[in-house]
N, C-alpha and C positions, 0 to 999 in steps of 0.2 A: 464539546465540539460536535456531538451527535454522531451518527453512524458514518463517520468519514472514512475514506480509504486510507488505512494506516501506511501502506507502502508508498502512496503518493505523498503523504505528509512527511514521512521520513526522507524521501527523495528530495523534496523541496528544501528541507532543512540542511541536508548534506551538501546539496549543490549551492545553496546560499553560503555555506561555510567555505566551499572551494573559492568562491568569489572573494569572500572576506579575507581568507588566507593569502590569496594572491595580492590583494591590496595591502595587507599588513607586511608581506614580504617586500613589496616595492617601497613602502614607507621605511621599513627597517634598513633596506639597502641604501636609500637616499640619505637617511639620517646618519648612518654609519660612514657613508662617503664624506658627508660634511664634517663629521668629527675627525675623520682620518686626515682630510685636507687641512683642517684647522690646526690639528696637532703637528703635522709635518711642515706646513708652509705658512702658518699664522694667517690662514685665509678666512675672511669673514663669511657669514652666511650669505650676505647680499652679493659679494663678489663671486661666490660659488654659483649662485643661481644665475648670475649675469654671464658666466663663462659659456663659451660655445660648446655645443654638444654635437659630436660627429655621428654620422650614420652608423659607422662601425660600433661606436659605443652603445647606441640604441640596440643594435643587434645582439651584442654581447650581454646587455642587461636583460633582453628578452630571453636569451638562452638560459641565463642564470635563474630567472623567475620560473621558466618552464621546468628546469631541473628541480627546483624546490617543490613545485606542484607535483611532479612525478614521484618524488621521494615521499612526500606527504601521503599520496595515494597508496604507494607500496607499503608504507608504514602502518596502514590501517586507520588513519585519522578520519576516514569518511565511512567507517563501519559503525554499526549501532553500539553506543556506549551505555545503553540503558542499565545494564547489569554491572558495569565496571565501577571501580572506585575513582575518586579524584586523583589519588596518587598514581594509579596505573595509567590514567589518561595523560597526566602531566609527564610521566616517564616516556610515554609514546611521543609526545611533542619534543621532549629533550633529545631523544634519539634521532628523530627526524631532522631537527634543526642542526644537530651535530654533524650528521651525514651531509646535510645541505651545505654547511659551512666548508666541509672538506672538499666537496665537489666544486664550490666556487673558488677555493684556493687552487685546486687543480686547473680550473679554467683560467685563473689569473696567471699561473705559471706558463701555460701553453700559449696564451695570446699576449703575454707581457703587459697585463693590465696594471698600471702603476698604483691605482687606488686600492687594489687588493693587497693590503699589508696586514701584518699580524694585529695591529691596532684596529683596522677595519673589521677583520674577521671576529675579533672579540666583541666589538660593538654590535655588529650584525647579529651574532649569535645571542647576545644578551637581550637586545631589543626585540628581536623576533620571537624568542622563547617566551619572554615576559608578556608581550602583547597577545600572542596566540593562546597561551594558557589562560590569561584573563578573560578573553572572549569565550573560551570553552567553559570556564567556571560560571560566567554570567549566563550562558545558555543553559547550563545545568540548573541554575537557580530559577530561571524563568520557567523552564519545563517542569521542574519540581513543584513550583507553586501551582501550575496548571493541573498537574496530575493529582495533587492533594485535594483539589476541588472536584475530583471525579471525572476529569476530562482526559482524553488521550489514553484510556485504559487498555491494557493488554491482558486478556483473559487466559490464565494458565491452568491446565489440568495435570496432576502428577500421577503417574502410574507406579505403584509400589508403595509399601508402608514400612520399609526397612529404615535403618538409621540414616542412610544417605538421603533417602526421600524426605524424611522428617527434617533433616538439617537444611535441605534445599527449601522446603516450605517455610521454615523459620527465617531463612535469609530473605525470602520474598516478602514476608510480612514485616520484616524489620527495615524495609526500604520503601516506605510509602511514596517517597519522591520519585521513585522509578516508574510508578504507574502500573505495576503488575498486580492484577487482582487474582488471588488464589481461589479457584473454584472449589477445589477439594482434591481428594485422593481416590484412587481406584485400586482395589485389590480383592482377592478372595480370602476367606478365613484361613489363618495359619498360626503357628505357635507364638509368633511375636505380635499378634493382633492386640492382645491385652495391653502391651506396652504402647502401641500406637493410640489406642482409645484413651489412654491417660494423657495424651498431648492436647486433647480437645479439638483437634483438626477434624473436619467433616469427611466421612467416607461416603462419597456420592453414589457409588455403585460398585458391583463386582465386575470382573473381567467380562463375564457374559453379557452384562448390561451396557458395556462401553459403547458399542456401535449405536445403540438407541440414544444414549446420552449425547453423543456427538451430533446425531441427527436433530435433536430437539433443543440444543443449547448453543449459545454463542461461545465458541472455543477458538482462540487464535493460535494456541500452542499446546502441544502435549509433551511433557517432560518425562522421559522413560528412566526410571530408577529401579528396574527389575534386576534380580540376579540373573544375568544373561546366560550363564553356564547351564542353569536348569530351566530357564524360561526362553531359550533362544527362539523356538518356533512361535511362541506366543508374541514375543517382541517383534519378530519379523511380520507376523500377521497384523499387529498394531501399526507397524510402519506402512504396510500396504493400505490399511484402512485410512490412515492419515493422508496418504498420497491420493487416494480416491476422492477424498473430500477437500483436498487442497489446504490442509492444516499444517502449520509449522511443526517440526519435530526438534526436540532438544535431547541430547544425550552426551555423556562425558567424553567419549571417544568414538572412533569409527568401528563399532563393535559388530556391525553386520553390514551387508552390501546394500547400499541405497543408491544404486545407479539411476533410479528414476528421478532423483531430486537434484536441484541446484543446491550445492553446499556452500556454506560460508562459516568462518570462525567468528565466534563472539565471546568476549571475556565476561566473566561474572565473578566479582570479588577476587580477582587474581587467578581464577581457574579458567582454562581454555575449554570451551564447549563448541559444539557444531550445530548449526541450524540447517535444516533441510526443507526444501519447498518444491512443489511440483510445478509451479507457474514460473515462466521466464520473464514476467513483467517486473522490471527493476531498473534503477539508475536513471540516467538522463532521458532515455526514451519515454519512461513512465511520467517523468516530470513534464516533458513536452506534451504528452497526451493530455495531462490535466490542464495545461495552459491552453491547448487547443479547445478543450471542453469549455473552459471559462470564456475565452474570447468568442468562440462559435455560438454558445448559448446566449451570451449577452447581446451579440450582434443580431441574432435571429429574433430575440425577444423585442428588440428595439424596432427592427424592420417590420416585423409581423404584428406589432401592437394594434394597428388599425384592423387587421383581420381578426384578432382576438376580440375586439369590441363588436364587430359585426356578428361573429359566431355566437358570442354571449347574448346579444340582443335577439337573434333568431331562436336560440334555445328557450329563452324566457317567453317569447311570443308564441311558440308552437307547442310547448309542453310545460305542465306545472312541475315545479321542483327546482333544485339548485342548478347553477350553470356548470359547476365542476363536479366530477365524480372522484371521490377520494377513497382509496382502498389500501389496506396494509399489504405490502409486498415484502418478499425476502431478498435482502441485498447481500453485501459482502460478508462472507463467513456466517451467513444466516441471520445477520442483523436485520431487524424489521424496520421499515420506514414507510411513510405515507406517500404513495404515488398519486399524481393528479392527472386527470384526463378531462376532456369536455364530456359532459353527460350525453350518452347516446341511447339510454334505455329509460323505461318508466321508473319512477322513484323507488318502488319496492321490488326492483328486479332481483336483487340477491336473495330476498326472502322466498321467492317462488322458484328458485333455480332447481331445488331438489325435485320438484314436481315434474320438471322437464328432463330429468337425468336420463330417461329411457330414449330420448331423442338425440343424445350426444353423438356427434359424428367423428370425434377425434379418438385416437388410441391413447392409452396411458392415462395419467391423471388430469389432463387438460379438458376443459369443458367448452365445446364450440358447437353451435347449431347454425347452419347456413342461413336458414330463414327463421331466425330467432324471433318469436312473437313479442318479446319484450322490447325490441329495438323500435325507436320512434322513426317516422319517415325522414326527418332531418338527420337522425342518427345514422341511417343507412348511407346517406350521402357523406357524412363525416367519416365513417369507417371506410367507405370505398376509396376515399381520397387520403386517408390516414391523417386528416386534420384533427381528429379527436385526440391524437397523441401529442399535439403541440405543447400543451401545458407541462409535459415532462421536461421541457427545457428548464423550468424552475428547479426540478430535481437535479438536473445536470449542474446548474449554476451553484447549488448549495452542496454538491459533492456526494449526494446519494446515488447518482447514476453517472454514466458517461454517454457521449454521443454514440459510441460504438461499443457493444458488449452483449453478452447473452441476455435474452429478454427477461425482464423482471417477472418472477412467478408470484402468484398470490399465495397467501399462507394456506388457503384451502387446498390448492393444487400441490403444494409442497408436502402436505401430510400424506399424500398418496404416492409419493416416490417409492419405488420398490428396490432400486439398485443403488448401492453406495457410489459406484463410479460416476453416476449421473450427478451426484452432489458436488463433484469437483467444479462444476460450473459456477458454484457460489464462492470460489476462491478468488474471483475477480469481480469488479463492480459491474452491475447490470447496465445495459445500454438501451437507447431508443431504437437503434437498428443493428442488424447483425447478419450473419450468413443466412440464417433462417428467413429473414425478412426479404432478402433479394433472390432466394432460390425457391419460392413457392408458398411460404407462410403456412396457411392452414391446409394446404394440399399435401404437406409433408408429414409422414407418420412420426409419432412421438419419438421412437427409438432413433430414427434418422436425424431428427431435430437435435437430440442430445449429442449425437456423434458430430454434428456440425459445430456445436458449442465446444466440444473437446478439440476439434480441429482448429478452431479459432484460438483457443488458449495455447495449444502446442506450437502454432505457427505465427503467433502474434508479432506484429511489427507496426510501426507508424504507417508504413506503406500499405499494409493490409487494411488498416483503418481507413486510409484515404480511398482505396479502391472500393471498399464497402459503401462509404459515404457517396461516392460518385455513382455507383450502381444502384443505390437506393432511389435516386431520382426517377429513372425510367421505370423501376419496379412499382413505385407509387403511382406514377402517371398511368400505367397499365392496369393498376388495381389488382396485381397478381396475387391470388390467394386471399384477398381481403374478404372479411365476413363481418 
């Protein structure tokens, strides 16, 4: 799948499940009603379908389906089941359907709904439970096949080398269909290290090297299995480090204060565990954000295709070299991807950048020169109007970027980041435009730029994205801070 946004993918799957479950609930309700009528009144399917349906009946049916949907949500059917067993997921469905049938029975008693008989309830429960479990198992099979081929992987780093940590690692490796890639273990030398070495698991670094390992590698989740009684301060520091970089945390219970994070329970092989994340992007809003990205980027690519051709032709006529500039950028959780722009510089621009380092006008790791000698005459026009960034719409369409999000950093710039809190910007997908874009761009110091990215992550909403998109238009027309 490439460096896709995992949260978005999961949100799409879960919300598709919501729609499927509602449809299956309606099918189960209808079939159970037909069976109940047929059993009680010797009514045929044709005569049942031909019977009149009152408005009140439709309202009561809608209430019943909404009750089922609410119960399914409260029962955790739309939380990640990557680590859970088939039996535990089936048990969740059985509990949800049992409670749903009980609520429908209560609704039937309150509103004197004749169809809600014991026969109907048994049929509804049996059909609904069977259909929903079958869909869940089918989804598991499909996702398992995808993950075994190396797609949709979730990179996990384990802190600690004790027996609990080793057991967790073995469970991960014993479930290839769950798509969890065990990166290795982190610990200092201790009396039990010899036992750990006998397992064959990799020890990737010591506790002192953890921060650097997180900076340099793709890590989606850190699982803490330290003896908290003696390592409380270290575990708390690790939690703060994970928060700074926007990395998920996993631990057995709420053993220390993690008020900074959004918490959710997630089962693994029948054991309850807690996931903590510093970003508020989740659920329906995130799915809608991705849908807006797809629709918006596709529409803009179609509408602007003539402009693409004109710009490409002008680049070829005015300067030797390729039309597009492709560069490795750092994306979600430090996954690298290739970002595309219209070429605005001479072909060997990157090779001579170090010779111009003394002319850099930006603070921090970013390299910018207002009158950069490497920029072509046409390139200055493209940059001033931001038209050089239009090919990033392809990155948005394929999921590497979003229309709105922190600006994508080059791998060169990322290597010079000095503060871990700044790396939290990589916990969300990069975007074409952002608060930095509309508030001055290259006139803003690097530290303030990073603070704007944190502000975007902390206050994110679809409405904020819309406001940024609208404000980007006058900012581009003015050429504010463009270089």
